[in-house]
C-alpha positions in Angstrom: -12.7 21.0 -20.9 -10.8 20.6 -24.2 -8.8 17.5 -24.7 -5.1 17.9 -24.5 -3.6 16.5 -27.8 -0.3 14.6 -27.9 1.0 17.4 -30.1 0.7 19.8 -27.2 2.7 17.5 -24.9 6.3 18.0 -26.2 8.0 18.0 -22.8 11.2 16.0 -22.8 12.5 13.8 -19.9 14.2 16.8 -18.1 11.0 18.9 -18.2 9.0 16.0 -16.8 11.6 15.4 -14.1 11.4 19.1 -13.1 7.6 19.0 -12.9 7.5 15.8 -10.9 10.2 17.1 -8.5 8.3 20.3 -8.0 5.1 18.3 -7.4 6.7 15.9 -5.0 7.9 18.8 -2.9 4.4 20.1 -2.2 2.0 17.1 -2.2 1.6 13.4 -2.2 1.4 11.4 -5.4 -2.2 10.5 -6.2 -3.0 7.1 -7.6 -6.7 7.5 -8.5 -9.3 4.8 -8.5 -11.1 3.9 -11.8 -14.9 4.3 -11.6 -17.1 1.4 -12.8 -20.9 1.1 -13.0 -22.6 -1.5 -10.8 -22.6 -3.9 -13.8 -18.8 -3.6 -13.9 -18.6 -1.5 -17.1 -16.4 1.6 -17.2 -18.1 4.8 -15.9 -16.4 7.7 -17.7 -18.5 10.4 -15.9 -17.7 8.8 -12.6 -14.0 8.8 -13.5 -14.2 12.5 -14.4 -16.0 13.6 -11.3 -13.7 11.6 -9.1 -10.6 13.0 -10.7 -11.9 16.5 -10.4 -12.3 15.9 -6.7 -8.8 14.5 -6.4 -7.2 17.4 -8.2 -9.0 19.9 -6.0 -6.9 18.6 -3.1 -3.6 19.6 -4.8 -1.7 16.3 -5.3 1.9 16.4 -6.6 1.0 14.3 -9.6 -1.7 12.0 -11.0 -0.9 8.3 -11.7 -4.1 7.0 -13.4 -4.6 3.4 -14.5 -2.0 2.0 -12.1 -2.5 -0.6 -9.3 -5.0 1.3 -7.3 -6.8 2.1 -10.6 -7.1 -1.6 -11.5 -4.9 -1.4 -14.5 -4.8 -5.2 -14.5 -8.5 -5.3 -15.3 -8.8 -2.7 -18.0 -8.9 -3.4 -21.7 -7.1 -1.1 -24.1 -10.2 1.0 -25.0 -11.0 1.5 -21.3 -7.4 2.4 -20.6 -7.5 5.1 -23.4 -10.6 6.6 -21.8 -9.2 6.6 -18.3 -5.9 8.2 -19.3 -7.5 10.7 -21.6 -9.9 11.8 -18.9 -7.0 12.2 -16.5 -5.1 14.4 -19.0 -8.2 16.5 -19.7 -8.9 17.1 -16.0 -5.3 17.8 -15.1 -5.1 20.3 -17.9 -1.4 20.7 -17.4 -1.7 21.6 -13.7 0.1 18.4 -12.5 2.0 15.7 -14.4 0.0 12.7 -15.5 1.9 9.4 -15.3 0.0 6.5 -16.7 0.5 2.9 -15.8 1.7 0.3 -18.3 2.9 -3.3 -17.9 2.8 -7.0 -18.6 5.3 -8.1 -21.2 7.1 -5.5 -23.2 5.0 -6.0 -26.3 1.7 -5.4 -24.5 3.4 -2.6 -22.4 4.4 -0.9 -25.7 0.7 -1.0 -26.9 -0.5 0.7 -23.7 2.4 3.1 -23.9 1.3 4.2 -27.4 -2.2 4.7 -26.2 -0.9 6.8 -23.2 1.3 8.9 -25.6 -1.6 9.5 -27.9 -3.8 10.5 -24.9 -1.2 13.2 -23.9 0.3 11.6 -20.7 3.5 13.0 -19.5 5.3 9.7 -18.5 4.7 6.1 -17.8 5.0 4.0 -14.6 6.2 0.5 -15.8 4.4 -2.0 -13.6 6.0 -5.4 -12.8 5.7 -7.9 -15.6 3.2 -10.7 -15.4 3.5 -14.3 -14.1 7.1 -15.3 -14.9 10.3 -14.8 -13.0 13.1 -13.2 -14.9 16.9 -12.8 -14.6 18.5 -9.4 -14.2 19.4 -9.3 -17.9 15.8 -9.8 -18.8 14.6 -7.0 -16.5 17.0 -4.6 -18.2 16.1 -5.8 -21.6 12.4 -5.4 -21.0 12.8 -1.8 -19.9 15.2 -1.1 -22.8 12.8 -2.6 -25.4 9.9 -0.5 -24.0 12.0 2.7 -24.0 12.8 2.1 -27.7 9.1 2.1 -28.5 7.8 5.2 -26.8 8.7 8.9 -26.6 7.4 9.0 -23.0 9.8 9.1 -20.0 9.7 5.9 -17.9 9.6 5.3 -14.2 10.6 1.7 -13.3 8.7 -0.1 -10.5 10.2 -2.8 -8.4 8.1 -5.0 -6.2 7.2 -8.6 -6.1 9.3 -10.6 -8.6 11.0 -7.5 -9.9 14.1 -6.4 -8.0 16.8 -4.5 -9.7 20.3 -5.4 -8.6 22.9 -2.7 -8.5 24.5 -3.4 -11.8 21.2 -3.8 -13.5 20.0 -0.5 -12.0 23.1 1.2 -13.4 22.2 -0.1 -16.8 18.6 1.0 -16.8 19.6 4.4 -15.3 21.7 5.0 -18.3 18.7 4.7 -20.6 18.0 8.4 -21.4 14.2 8.1 -21.0 14.3 6.2 -17.7 13.9 9.0 -15.1 13.0 7.3 -11.9 12.3 4.2 -9.8 9.3 3.5 -7.6 10.2 1.0 -4.8 7.7 -1.3 -3.2 10.1 -3.9 -1.8 11.0 -2.0 1.4 14.6 -3.3 1.5 16.2 0.0 2.6 19.7 -1.4 2.5 19.4 -2.3 -1.2 17.5 0.9 -1.9 20.3 3.0 -0.3 22.8 1.4 -2.6 20.7 2.4 -5.6 20.2 6.0 -4.5 24.0 6.3 -4.0 24.6 4.9 -7.5 21.9 7.0 -9.3 22.8 9.7 -11.8 22.1 13.3 -10.7 18.4 14.2 -11.0 17.2 10.6 -11.0 13.8 10.3 -9.1 13.0 7.8 -6.4 9.5 7.1 -5.0 8.4 5.2 -1.9 5.8 2.8 -3.3 5.3 0.6 -0.2 1.8 -0.6 0.6 0.2 2.2 2.7 3.4 4.1 2.2 2.9 6.5 5.1 3.8 3.6 7.4 7.3 3.6 5.8 7.7 7.3 5.0 10.1 8.2 7.8 12.3 5.2 7.1 12.4 5.9 3.4 13.3 9.5 4.0 16.4 8.4 5.9 17.8 6.9 2.6 16.9 10.0 0.6 13.5 8.9 -0.7 11.0 11.4 0.7 8.3 11.2 -2.1 5.6 8.6 -1.7 2.4 7.4 -3.2 -0.7 7.4 -1.0 -3.6 5.1 -1.3 -5.3 6.9 1.5 -5.3 10.1 -0.6 -7.6 8.2 -3.0 -10.4 8.3 -0.4 -9.3 10.7 2.4 -7.1 13.4 1.0 -7.6 15.4 4.2 -5.9 12.6 6.2 -3.1 12.1 3.6 -2.4 15.8 3.3 -2.4 16.3 7.1 0.2 13.5 7.5 2.3 14.9 4.6 2.2 18.3 6.2 3.2 16.9 9.6 6.2 15.1 8.1 7.4 18.1 6.2 7.1 20.5 9.2 8.7 18.0 11.6 5.5 17.8 13.7 6.2 14.3 15.1 3.3 14.4 17.5 0.7 14.9 14.8 2.3 12.3 12.6 2.5 9.8 15.4 -1.2 10.3 16.3 -2.3 9.7 12.7 -0.1 6.6 12.5 -1.2 5.2 15.8 -4.9 6.0 15.5 -5.5 5.6 11.8 -2.8 4.2 9.7 -1.8 1.2 11.9 -5.5 0.0 12.3 -6.1 0.6 8.6 -3.1 -1.6 7.7 -4.4 -4.3 10.1 -7.8 -4.1 8.4 -6.2 -4.1 4.9 -4.3 -7.3 5.7 -7.4 -9.3 6.6 -8.2 -10.3 3.0 -6.0 -10.5 -0.1 -6.9 -7.6 -2.5 -8.2 -5.3 0.2 -5.4 -2.9 -0.7 -7.7 -1.8 -3.5 -11.1 -3.1 -2.3 -11.0 -1.2 1.0 -9.8 2.0 -0.8 -12.7 1.9 -3.2 -15.2 1.1 -0.5 -13.9 4.0 1.6 -14.3 6.3 -1.4 -17.9 5.2 -1.7 -18.5 5.9 2.0 -17.3 9.5 1.2 -19.9 9.7 -1.6 -17.4 9.3 -4.5 -19.0 7.7 -7.6 -16.4 5.0 -8.1 -18.5 1.9 -8.1 -17.4 -1.7 -7.3 -14.1 -3.5 -7.9 -13.7 -6.0 -10.7 -13.0 -9.6 -10.1 -10.7 -11.2 -9.0 -11.0 -8.5 -6.3 -14.0 -8.8 -3.9 -15.9 -6.3 -1.9 -15.3 -6.0 1.8 -17.5 -8.1 4.1 -20.3 -6.3 6.0 -18.3 -6.6 9.2 -15.1 -5.3 7.6 -17.1 -2.5 6.0 -18.5 -1.5 9.4 -15.0 -1.4 10.8 -13.8 0.7 7.9 -16.6 3.2 8.4 -15.7 3.5 12.1 -12.0 3.9 11.4 -12.5 6.4 8.6 -14.8 8.5 10.7 -12.2 8.5 13.5 -9.4 9.4 11.1 -11.3 12.3 9.6 -12.2 13.5 13.1 -8.4 13.7 14.0 -7.9 16.2 11.1 -11.1 18.1 11.6 -13.0 16.7 8.6 -16.3 14.8 8.4 -17.4 11.6 6.7 
């Protein structure tokens, strides 16, 4: 497949917003894994095969090189390969939103790479290590916006929480088109949605977001990212369809018999939010390889529990391991 050059990606923020909104209406947001060889080196062929399989399940958008894709362990050359492959495989069918982050200077370097690779937008991951006041949070996003043509989606979780006045400031930046929320404070989030300009996008970015999907929808945030889609798109898509159609019985069964036990398994060990996802993808025969340190592989006992749970979840939706 021919590489999409940055010259062919001339969409402005309003075009990207429209494409993302259309995608969010019909599918979950895919945060793909990054494939590595057993020695820990990047596996471009594995990335390509895995992304092709993800795209075949009709996600609303692709978010490569983000948290699930181990952005925090990629160097700049690897990041370029990962984003380029995602753009090539998507071939304009869905928006490609690449991760970027750390301080604004390093985020700007990754942003330039994503722009050159033909990405449609950037998800600005929380900054690294230090706490920052509200003025600093706004300044970082503004400085990044001044250094890239790509639209930006801010991401609040951990040490990054936008207060109402700060949110109003960043929402006035023309290239800031949305906010992904991983803090799960619905009172605060409701205040932001009410203050947002028309057309501003919001995303539920809670860990295992399906657990919070109904609650987020009550404050006007129906779109969500799905880690489960990274290894079991059949389950993720069935839950999405149940929510959209109002099939509470099917949604409840998936929550009770798959999602709740998955979260309990995920919470056994720090880092399992990525490690379990990658292990589950390998159980499905996906060529994604191991995680990189400081993440660790699931223990044999946890892997056995994961296999049993995954098989049960797939059985609910009529799919096989």
